[in-house]
PyMOL Python script that loads the backbone (N, CA, C, O; Angstrom):
from pymol import cmd

cmd.read_pdbstr("""\
ATOM      1  N   MET A   1      20.903  -2.093 -25.137  1.00  0.00           N
ATOM      2  CA  MET A   1      20.695  -3.126 -26.157  1.00  0.00           C
ATOM      3  C   MET A   1      21.935  -4.012 -26.302  1.00  0.00           C
ATOM      4  O   MET A   1      23.075  -3.578 -26.135  1.00  0.00           O
ATOM      5  N   LYS A   2      21.661  -5.216 -26.607  1.00  0.00           N
ATOM      6  CA  LYS A   2      22.701  -6.163 -26.792  1.00  0.00           C
ATOM      7  C   LYS A   2      22.430  -7.221 -27.905  1.00  0.00           C
ATOM      8  O   LYS A   2      21.285  -7.639 -28.072  1.00  0.00           O
ATOM      9  N   VAL A   3      23.402  -7.630 -28.618  1.00  0.00           N
ATOM     10  CA  VAL A   3      23.157  -8.547 -29.677  1.00  0.00           C
ATOM     11  C   VAL A   3      22.833  -9.934 -29.120  1.00  0.00           C
ATOM     12  O   VAL A   3      23.568 -10.412 -28.256  1.00  0.00           O
ATOM     13  N   ASN A   4      21.751 -10.615 -29.580  1.00  0.00           N
ATOM     14  CA  ASN A   4      21.506 -11.911 -29.273  1.00  0.00           C
ATOM     15  C   ASN A   4      22.318 -12.799 -30.242  1.00  0.00           C
ATOM     16  O   ASN A   4      21.859 -13.073 -31.351  1.00  0.00           O
ATOM     17  N   VAL A   5      23.511 -13.246 -29.833  1.00  0.00           N
ATOM     18  CA  VAL A   5      24.475 -13.884 -30.638  1.00  0.00           C
ATOM     19  C   VAL A   5      23.950 -15.104 -31.327  1.00  0.00           C
ATOM     20  O   VAL A   5      24.192 -15.280 -32.521  1.00  0.00           O
ATOM     21  N   LEU A   6      23.215 -15.985 -30.605  1.00  0.00           N
ATOM     22  CA  LEU A   6      22.745 -17.174 -31.213  1.00  0.00           C
ATOM     23  C   LEU A   6      21.718 -16.961 -32.263  1.00  0.00           C
ATOM     24  O   LEU A   6      21.755 -17.623 -33.300  1.00  0.00           O
ATOM     25  N   ALA A   7      20.777 -16.044 -32.037  1.00  0.00           N
ATOM     26  CA  ALA A   7      19.809 -15.669 -33.036  1.00  0.00           C
ATOM     27  C   ALA A   7      20.389 -15.014 -34.255  1.00  0.00           C
ATOM     28  O   ALA A   7      19.969 -15.296 -35.377  1.00  0.00           O
ATOM     29  N   VAL A   8      21.330 -14.160 -34.053  1.00  0.00           N
ATOM     30  CA  VAL A   8      21.966 -13.448 -35.223  1.00  0.00           C
ATOM     31  C   VAL A   8      22.793 -14.492 -36.027  1.00  0.00           C
ATOM     32  O   VAL A   8      22.832 -14.384 -37.252  1.00  0.00           O
ATOM     33  N   GLN A   9      23.443 -15.479 -35.407  1.00  0.00           N
ATOM     34  CA  GLN A   9      24.147 -16.451 -36.105  1.00  0.00           C
ATOM     35  C   GLN A   9      23.178 -17.342 -36.932  1.00  0.00           C
ATOM     36  O   GLN A   9      23.522 -17.762 -38.037  1.00  0.00           O
ATOM     37  N   GLU A  10      22.018 -17.615 -36.414  1.00  0.00           N
ATOM     38  CA  GLU A  10      20.988 -18.297 -37.138  1.00  0.00           C
ATOM     39  C   GLU A  10      20.545 -17.449 -38.342  1.00  0.00           C
ATOM     40  O   GLU A  10      20.454 -17.970 -39.454  1.00  0.00           O
ATOM     41  N   LEU A  11      20.276 -16.183 -38.142  1.00  0.00           N
ATOM     42  CA  LEU A  11      19.988 -15.230 -39.229  1.00  0.00           C
ATOM     43  C   LEU A  11      21.004 -15.289 -40.315  1.00  0.00           C
ATOM     44  O   LEU A  11      20.660 -15.388 -41.493  1.00  0.00           O
ATOM     45  N   ILE A  12      22.228 -15.230 -39.947  1.00  0.00           N
ATOM     46  CA  ILE A  12      23.306 -15.256 -40.938  1.00  0.00           C
ATOM     47  C   ILE A  12      23.289 -16.549 -41.696  1.00  0.00           C
ATOM     48  O   ILE A  12      23.430 -16.555 -42.919  1.00  0.00           O
ATOM     49  N   ASN A  13      23.123 -17.619 -41.016  1.00  0.00           N
ATOM     50  CA  ASN A  13      23.096 -18.919 -41.716  1.00  0.00           C
ATOM     51  C   ASN A  13      21.896 -19.034 -42.673  1.00  0.00           C
ATOM     52  O   ASN A  13      22.031 -19.581 -43.768  1.00  0.00           O
ATOM     53  N   GLU A  14      20.771 -18.542 -42.280  1.00  0.00           N
ATOM     54  CA  GLU A  14      19.594 -18.642 -43.137  1.00  0.00           C
ATOM     55  C   GLU A  14      19.502 -17.571 -44.237  1.00  0.00           C
ATOM     56  O   GLU A  14      19.104 -17.882 -45.360  1.00  0.00           O
ATOM     57  N   GLN A  15      19.842 -16.393 -43.948  1.00  0.00           N
ATOM     58  CA  GLN A  15      19.669 -15.317 -44.919  1.00  0.00           C
ATOM     59  C   GLN A  15      20.926 -14.931 -45.676  1.00  0.00           C
ATOM     60  O   GLN A  15      20.839 -14.318 -46.740  1.00  0.00           O
ATOM     61  N   PHE A  16      22.121 -15.286 -45.138  1.00  0.00           N
ATOM     62  CA  PHE A  16      23.342 -14.899 -45.783  1.00  0.00           C
ATOM     63  C   PHE A  16      24.246 -16.056 -46.104  1.00  0.00           C
ATOM     64  O   PHE A  16      25.443 -15.901 -46.348  1.00  0.00           O
ATOM     65  N   ARG A  17      23.592 -17.306 -46.096  1.00  0.00           N
ATOM     66  CA  ARG A  17      24.360 -18.511 -46.353  1.00  0.00           C
ATOM     67  C   ARG A  17      25.623 -18.669 -45.504  1.00  0.00           C
ATOM     68  O   ARG A  17      26.643 -19.203 -45.939  1.00  0.00           O
ATOM     69  N   GLY A  18      25.493 -18.161 -44.234  1.00  0.00           N
ATOM     70  CA  GLY A  18      26.617 -18.293 -43.304  1.00  0.00           C
ATOM     71  C   GLY A  18      27.720 -17.364 -43.450  1.00  0.00           C
ATOM     72  O   GLY A  18      28.755 -17.509 -42.799  1.00  0.00           O
ATOM     73  N   ASN A  19      27.537 -16.352 -44.331  1.00  0.00           N
ATOM     74  CA  ASN A  19      28.609 -15.423 -44.695  1.00  0.00           C
ATOM     75  C   ASN A  19      28.517 -14.201 -43.768  1.00  0.00           C
ATOM     76  O   ASN A  19      27.642 -13.357 -43.960  1.00  0.00           O
ATOM     77  N   GLN A  20      29.411 -14.089 -42.759  1.00  0.00           N
ATOM     78  CA  GLN A  20      29.447 -12.990 -41.802  1.00  0.00           C
ATOM     79  C   GLN A  20      29.788 -11.708 -42.507  1.00  0.00           C
ATOM     80  O   GLN A  20      29.207 -10.669 -42.196  1.00  0.00           O
ATOM     81  N   THR A  21      30.663 -11.738 -43.401  1.00  0.00           N
ATOM     82  CA  THR A  21      31.019 -10.575 -44.158  1.00  0.00           C
ATOM     83  C   THR A  21      29.952  -9.906 -44.858  1.00  0.00           C
ATOM     84  O   THR A  21      29.813  -8.685 -44.788  1.00  0.00           O
ATOM     85  N   TRP A  22      29.131 -10.715 -45.587  1.00  0.00           N
ATOM     86  CA  TRP A  22      27.980 -10.271 -46.311  1.00  0.00           C
ATOM     87  C   TRP A  22      27.025  -9.572 -45.314  1.00  0.00           C
ATOM     88  O   TRP A  22      26.501  -8.489 -45.570  1.00  0.00           O
ATOM     89  N   PHE A  23      26.829 -10.256 -44.159  1.00  0.00           N
ATOM     90  CA  PHE A  23      25.862  -9.659 -43.153  1.00  0.00           C
ATOM     91  C   PHE A  23      26.362  -8.356 -42.659  1.00  0.00           C
ATOM     92  O   PHE A  23      25.599  -7.396 -42.544  1.00  0.00           O
ATOM     93  N   ALA A  24      27.700  -8.289 -42.346  1.00  0.00           N
ATOM     94  CA  ALA A  24      28.272  -7.047 -41.813  1.00  0.00           C
ATOM     95  C   ALA A  24      28.131  -5.927 -42.804  1.00  0.00           C
ATOM     96  O   ALA A  24      27.815  -4.802 -42.418  1.00  0.00           O
ATOM     97  N   GLU A  25      28.355  -6.198 -44.077  1.00  0.00           N
ATOM     98  CA  GLU A  25      28.224  -5.161 -45.063  1.00  0.00           C
ATOM     99  C   GLU A  25      26.741  -4.715 -45.148  1.00  0.00           C
ATOM    100  O   GLU A  25      26.449  -3.535 -45.344  1.00  0.00           O
ATOM    101  N   GLU A  26      25.844  -5.658 -45.000  1.00  0.00           N
ATOM    102  CA  GLU A  26      24.412  -5.279 -45.111  1.00  0.00           C
ATOM    103  C   GLU A  26      24.042  -4.373 -43.934  1.00  0.00           C
ATOM    104  O   GLU A  26      23.192  -3.500 -44.113  1.00  0.00           O
ATOM    105  N   ILE A  27      24.607  -4.521 -42.782  1.00  0.00           N
ATOM    106  CA  ILE A  27      24.236  -3.660 -41.659  1.00  0.00           C
ATOM    107  C   ILE A  27      25.224  -2.506 -41.448  1.00  0.00           C
ATOM    108  O   ILE A  27      25.136  -1.754 -40.477  1.00  0.00           O
ATOM    109  N   ASN A  28      26.167  -2.393 -42.394  1.00  0.00           N
ATOM    110  CA  ASN A  28      27.086  -1.263 -42.477  1.00  0.00           C
ATOM    111  C   ASN A  28      28.036  -1.250 -41.202  1.00  0.00           C
ATOM    112  O   ASN A  28      28.213  -0.219 -40.554  1.00  0.00           O
ATOM    113  N   VAL A  29      28.605  -2.399 -40.903  1.00  0.00           N
ATOM    114  CA  VAL A  29      29.562  -2.538 -39.831  1.00  0.00           C
ATOM    115  C   VAL A  29      30.756  -3.274 -40.311  1.00  0.00           C
ATOM    116  O   VAL A  29      30.615  -4.095 -41.217  1.00  0.00           O
ATOM    117  N   ALA A  30      31.912  -3.053 -39.789  1.00  0.00           N
ATOM    118  CA  ALA A  30      33.129  -3.717 -40.171  1.00  0.00           C
ATOM    119  C   ALA A  30      33.007  -5.211 -39.924  1.00  0.00           C
ATOM    120  O   ALA A  30      32.599  -5.610 -38.833  1.00  0.00           O
ATOM    121  N   PRO A  31      33.346  -6.058 -40.899  1.00  0.00           N
ATOM    122  CA  PRO A  31      33.212  -7.513 -40.744  1.00  0.00           C
ATOM    123  C   PRO A  31      34.036  -7.989 -39.523  1.00  0.00           C
ATOM    124  O   PRO A  31      33.548  -8.856 -38.798  1.00  0.00           O
ATOM    125  N   ALA A  32      35.179  -7.505 -39.271  1.00  0.00           N
ATOM    126  CA  ALA A  32      35.967  -7.981 -38.092  1.00  0.00           C
ATOM    127  C   ALA A  32      35.281  -7.661 -36.766  1.00  0.00           C
ATOM    128  O   ALA A  32      35.373  -8.457 -35.832  1.00  0.00           O
ATOM    129  N   TYR A  33      34.606  -6.537 -36.654  1.00  0.00           N
ATOM    130  CA  TYR A  33      33.904  -6.178 -35.506  1.00  0.00           C
ATOM    131  C   TYR A  33      32.723  -7.137 -35.264  1.00  0.00           C
ATOM    132  O   TYR A  33      32.523  -7.614 -34.147  1.00  0.00           O
ATOM    133  N   VAL A  34      31.950  -7.409 -36.319  1.00  0.00           N
ATOM    134  CA  VAL A  34      30.880  -8.437 -36.204  1.00  0.00           C
ATOM    135  C   VAL A  34      31.386  -9.750 -35.803  1.00  0.00           C
ATOM    136  O   VAL A  34      30.773 -10.429 -34.979  1.00  0.00           O
ATOM    137  N   SER A  35      32.521 -10.155 -36.368  1.00  0.00           N
ATOM    138  CA  SER A  35      33.068 -11.471 -36.088  1.00  0.00           C
ATOM    139  C   SER A  35      33.494 -11.509 -34.569  1.00  0.00           C
ATOM    140  O   SER A  35      33.299 -12.534 -33.916  1.00  0.00           O
ATOM    141  N   ARG A  36      34.051 -10.441 -34.031  1.00  0.00           N
ATOM    142  CA  ARG A  36      34.441 -10.399 -32.637  1.00  0.00           C
ATOM    143  C   ARG A  36      33.231 -10.543 -31.717  1.00  0.00           C
ATOM    144  O   ARG A  36      33.299 -11.204 -30.680  1.00  0.00           O
ATOM    145  N   ILE A  37      32.155  -9.933 -32.100  1.00  0.00           N
ATOM    146  CA  ILE A  37      30.895 -10.029 -31.284  1.00  0.00           C
ATOM    147  C   ILE A  37      30.343 -11.453 -31.356  1.00  0.00           C
ATOM    148  O   ILE A  37      29.991 -12.054 -30.341  1.00  0.00           O
ATOM    149  N   LEU A  38      30.277 -11.966 -32.560  1.00  0.00           N
ATOM    150  CA  LEU A  38      29.663 -13.334 -32.739  1.00  0.00           C
ATOM    151  C   LEU A  38      30.510 -14.441 -32.114  1.00  0.00           C
ATOM    152  O   LEU A  38      30.000 -15.507 -31.769  1.00  0.00           O
ATOM    153  N   ASN A  39      31.804 -14.177 -31.974  1.00  0.00           N
ATOM    154  CA  ASN A  39      32.748 -15.134 -31.319  1.00  0.00           C
ATOM    155  C   ASN A  39      32.948 -14.887 -29.868  1.00  0.00           C
ATOM    156  O   ASN A  39      33.821 -15.479 -29.233  1.00  0.00           O
ATOM    157  N   ASN A  40      32.101 -13.971 -29.313  1.00  0.00           N
ATOM    158  CA  ASN A  40      32.173 -13.631 -27.875  1.00  0.00           C
ATOM    159  C   ASN A  40      33.548 -13.136 -27.425  1.00  0.00           C
ATOM    160  O   ASN A  40      33.959 -13.349 -26.285  1.00  0.00           O
ATOM    161  N   LYS A  41      34.257 -12.463 -28.358  1.00  0.00           N
ATOM    162  CA  LYS A  41      35.575 -11.860 -27.948  1.00  0.00           C
ATOM    163  C   LYS A  41      35.365 -10.488 -27.452  1.00  0.00           C
ATOM    164  O   LYS A  41      36.261  -9.979 -26.778  1.00  0.00           O
ATOM    165  N   ILE A  42      34.288  -9.830 -27.705  1.00  0.00           N
ATOM    166  CA  ILE A  42      33.893  -8.546 -27.140  1.00  0.00           C
ATOM    167  C   ILE A  42      32.396  -8.634 -26.829  1.00  0.00           C
ATOM    168  O   ILE A  42      31.673  -9.478 -27.359  1.00  0.00           O
ATOM    169  N   ASP A  43      31.971  -7.740 -25.961  1.00  0.00           N
ATOM    170  CA  ASP A  43      30.553  -7.691 -25.586  1.00  0.00           C
ATOM    171  C   ASP A  43      29.755  -7.202 -26.713  1.00  0.00           C
ATOM    172  O   ASP A  43      30.221  -6.392 -27.514  1.00  0.00           O
ATOM    173  N   GLY A  44      28.553  -7.674 -26.798  1.00  0.00           N
ATOM    174  CA  GLY A  44      27.705  -7.407 -27.945  1.00  0.00           C
ATOM    175  C   GLY A  44      26.751  -6.191 -27.661  1.00  0.00           C
ATOM    176  O   GLY A  44      25.682  -6.140 -28.269  1.00  0.00           O
ATOM    177  N   ASN A  45      27.055  -5.317 -26.862  1.00  0.00           N
ATOM    178  CA  ASN A  45      26.280  -4.172 -26.563  1.00  0.00           C
ATOM    179  C   ASN A  45      26.643  -2.954 -27.425  1.00  0.00           C
ATOM    180  O   ASN A  45      26.786  -1.844 -26.913  1.00  0.00           O
ATOM    181  N   SER A  46      26.785  -3.170 -28.708  1.00  0.00           N
ATOM    182  CA  SER A  46      27.210  -2.086 -29.607  1.00  0.00           C
ATOM    183  C   SER A  46      26.008  -1.462 -30.234  1.00  0.00           C
ATOM    184  O   SER A  46      25.220  -2.164 -30.869  1.00  0.00           O
ATOM    185  N   ASP A  47      25.822  -0.143 -30.085  1.00  0.00           N
ATOM    186  CA  ASP A  47      24.712   0.555 -30.583  1.00  0.00           C
ATOM    187  C   ASP A  47      24.686   0.501 -32.086  1.00  0.00           C
ATOM    188  O   ASP A  47      23.624   0.376 -32.696  1.00  0.00           O
ATOM    189  N   LYS A  48      25.909   0.600 -32.713  1.00  0.00           N
ATOM    190  CA  LYS A  48      25.922   0.559 -34.137  1.00  0.00           C
ATOM    191  C   LYS A  48      25.508  -0.734 -34.718  1.00  0.00           C
ATOM    192  O   LYS A  48      24.786  -0.740 -35.716  1.00  0.00           O
ATOM    193  N   VAL A  49      25.924  -1.866 -34.149  1.00  0.00           N
ATOM    194  CA  VAL A  49      25.512  -3.174 -34.614  1.00  0.00           C
ATOM    195  C   VAL A  49      24.033  -3.335 -34.375  1.00  0.00           C
ATOM    196  O   VAL A  49      23.296  -3.765 -35.262  1.00  0.00           O
ATOM    197  N   CYS A  50      23.599  -2.994 -33.186  1.00  0.00           N
ATOM    198  CA  CYS A  50      22.123  -3.162 -32.842  1.00  0.00           C
ATOM    199  C   CYS A  50      21.271  -2.326 -33.831  1.00  0.00           C
ATOM    200  O   CYS A  50      20.303  -2.832 -34.398  1.00  0.00           O
ATOM    201  N   ASN A  51      21.643  -1.050 -34.029  1.00  0.00           N
ATOM    202  CA  ASN A  51      20.863  -0.237 -34.914  1.00  0.00           C
ATOM    203  C   ASN A  51      20.885  -0.792 -36.316  1.00  0.00           C
ATOM    204  O   ASN A  51      19.869  -0.724 -37.008  1.00  0.00           O
ATOM    205  N   GLY A  52      22.006  -1.343 -36.771  1.00  0.00           N
ATOM    206  CA  GLY A  52      22.082  -1.900 -38.093  1.00  0.00           C
ATOM    207  C   GLY A  52      21.185  -3.144 -38.210  1.00  0.00           C
ATOM    208  O   GLY A  52      20.570  -3.340 -39.258  1.00  0.00           O
ATOM    209  N   ILE A  53      21.096  -3.944 -37.225  1.00  0.00           N
ATOM    210  CA  ILE A  53      20.227  -5.122 -37.189  1.00  0.00           C
ATOM    211  C   ILE A  53      18.769  -4.660 -37.150  1.00  0.00           C
ATOM    212  O   ILE A  53      17.935  -5.226 -37.857  1.00  0.00           O
ATOM    213  N   ILE A  54      18.447  -3.664 -36.355  1.00  0.00           N
ATOM    214  CA  ILE A  54      17.092  -3.104 -36.410  1.00  0.00           C
ATOM    215  C   ILE A  54      16.708  -2.637 -37.769  1.00  0.00           C
ATOM    216  O   ILE A  54      15.654  -3.017 -38.279  1.00  0.00           O
ATOM    217  N   LYS A  55      17.517  -1.834 -38.368  1.00  0.00           N
ATOM    218  CA  LYS A  55      17.238  -1.342 -39.786  1.00  0.00           C
ATOM    219  C   LYS A  55      17.060  -2.519 -40.745  1.00  0.00           C
ATOM    220  O   LYS A  55      16.120  -2.556 -41.539  1.00  0.00           O
ATOM    221  N   TYR A  56      17.950  -3.445 -40.658  1.00  0.00           N
ATOM    222  CA  TYR A  56      17.787  -4.673 -41.552  1.00  0.00           C
ATOM    223  C   TYR A  56      16.432  -5.347 -41.348  1.00  0.00           C
ATOM    224  O   TYR A  56      15.703  -5.651 -42.293  1.00  0.00           O
ATOM    225  N   CYS A  57      16.132  -5.563 -40.068  1.00  0.00           N
ATOM    226  CA  CYS A  57      14.789  -6.209 -39.707  1.00  0.00           C
ATOM    227  C   CYS A  57      13.628  -5.394 -40.251  1.00  0.00           C
ATOM    228  O   CYS A  57      12.702  -5.966 -40.826  1.00  0.00           O
ATOM    229  N   GLU A  58      13.646  -4.078 -40.088  1.00  0.00           N
ATOM    230  CA  GLU A  58      12.562  -3.288 -40.583  1.00  0.00           C
ATOM    231  C   GLU A  58      12.439  -3.377 -42.109  1.00  0.00           C
ATOM    232  O   GLU A  58      11.320  -3.377 -42.621  1.00  0.00           O
ATOM    233  N   LEU A  59      13.540  -3.451 -42.847  1.00  0.00           N
ATOM    234  CA  LEU A  59      13.478  -3.580 -44.277  1.00  0.00           C
ATOM    235  C   LEU A  59      12.972  -4.887 -44.751  1.00  0.00           C
ATOM    236  O   LEU A  59      12.394  -4.992 -45.832  1.00  0.00           O
ATOM    237  N   HIS A  60      13.190  -5.914 -43.930  1.00  0.00           N
ATOM    238  CA  HIS A  60      12.815  -7.279 -44.313  1.00  0.00           C
ATOM    239  C   HIS A  60      11.688  -7.881 -43.517  1.00  0.00           C
ATOM    240  O   HIS A  60      11.495  -9.096 -43.495  1.00  0.00           O
ATOM    241  N   ASN A  61      10.957  -7.023 -42.872  1.00  0.00           N
ATOM    242  CA  ASN A  61       9.746  -7.431 -42.108  1.00  0.00           C
ATOM    243  C   ASN A  61      10.028  -8.508 -41.078  1.00  0.00           C
ATOM    244  O   ASN A  61       9.248  -9.448 -40.920  1.00  0.00           O
ATOM    245  N   LEU A  62      11.175  -8.367 -40.359  1.00  0.00           N
ATOM    246  CA  LEU A  62      11.519  -9.314 -39.261  1.00  0.00           C
ATOM    247  C   LEU A  62      11.306  -8.566 -37.973  1.00  0.00           C
ATOM    248  O   LEU A  62      11.332  -7.336 -37.936  1.00  0.00           O
ATOM    249  N   ASP A  63      11.087  -9.352 -36.875  1.00  0.00           N
ATOM    250  CA  ASP A  63      10.985  -8.785 -35.504  1.00  0.00           C
ATOM    251  C   ASP A  63      12.396  -8.636 -34.992  1.00  0.00           C
ATOM    252  O   ASP A  63      13.087  -9.625 -34.749  1.00  0.00           O
ATOM    253  N   PHE A  64      12.840  -7.356 -34.822  1.00  0.00           N
ATOM    254  CA  PHE A  64      14.202  -7.114 -34.263  1.00  0.00           C
ATOM    255  C   PHE A  64      14.377  -7.646 -32.910  1.00  0.00           C
ATOM    256  O   PHE A  64      15.505  -7.953 -32.526  1.00  0.00           O
ATOM    257  N   ARG A  65      13.335  -7.782 -32.146  1.00  0.00           N
ATOM    258  CA  ARG A  65      13.423  -8.287 -30.762  1.00  0.00           C
ATOM    259  C   ARG A  65      13.944  -9.679 -30.667  1.00  0.00           C
ATOM    260  O   ARG A  65      14.420 -10.083 -29.607  1.00  0.00           O
ATOM    261  N   LYS A  66      13.875 -10.434 -31.734  1.00  0.00           N
ATOM    262  CA  LYS A  66      14.483 -11.746 -31.739  1.00  0.00           C
ATOM    263  C   LYS A  66      16.007 -11.680 -31.815  1.00  0.00           C
ATOM    264  O   LYS A  66      16.681 -12.606 -31.364  1.00  0.00           O
ATOM    265  N   TYR A  67      16.529 -10.672 -32.342  1.00  0.00           N
ATOM    266  CA  TYR A  67      18.003 -10.480 -32.584  1.00  0.00           C
ATOM    267  C   TYR A  67      18.668  -9.511 -31.630  1.00  0.00           C
ATOM    268  O   TYR A  67      19.896  -9.489 -31.552  1.00  0.00           O
ATOM    269  N   ILE A  68      17.905  -8.702 -30.896  1.00  0.00           N
ATOM    270  CA  ILE A  68      18.409  -7.738 -29.981  1.00  0.00           C
ATOM    271  C   ILE A  68      17.724  -7.980 -28.557  1.00  0.00           C
ATOM    272  O   ILE A  68      16.508  -8.097 -28.404  1.00  0.00           O
ATOM    273  N   ILE A  69      18.656  -8.037 -27.561  1.00  0.00           N
ATOM    274  CA  ILE A  69      18.170  -8.133 -26.268  1.00  0.00           C
ATOM    275  C   ILE A  69      18.053  -6.740 -25.604  1.00  0.00           C
ATOM    276  O   ILE A  69      19.055  -6.050 -25.420  1.00  0.00           O
ATOM    277  N   LEU A  70      16.895  -6.367 -25.273  1.00  0.00           N
ATOM    278  CA  LEU A  70      16.692  -4.995 -24.690  1.00  0.00           C
ATOM    279  C   LEU A  70      16.914  -5.112 -23.143  1.00  0.00           C
ATOM    280  O   LEU A  70      16.224  -5.852 -22.442  1.00  0.00           O
ATOM    281  N   VAL A  71      17.911  -4.338 -22.671  1.00  0.00           N
ATOM    282  CA  VAL A  71      18.286  -4.482 -21.291  1.00  0.00           C
ATOM    283  C   VAL A  71      18.061  -3.089 -20.624  1.00  0.00           C
ATOM    284  O   VAL A  71      18.307  -2.930 -19.428  1.00  0.00           O
TER     285      VAL A  71
END
""", "prot")
cmd.dss("prot")
cmd.show_as("cartoon", "prot")
cmd.util.cbc("prot")
cmd.orient("prot")
């Protein structure tokens, strides 16, 4: 699994008013780690981030496949 960076950035802009920290707290991941993934400083194949996004999507009736690339 890998984070779809563009789609997650769009989700953050729409649902979290562009606030990455708020999003990171919502998926229970360190804000700095989310920032590094979204800024392409590290690879987005983090199980913890992907699982957090999946749980968030399930709670909010969103299709996680838009935000996670299954490889």
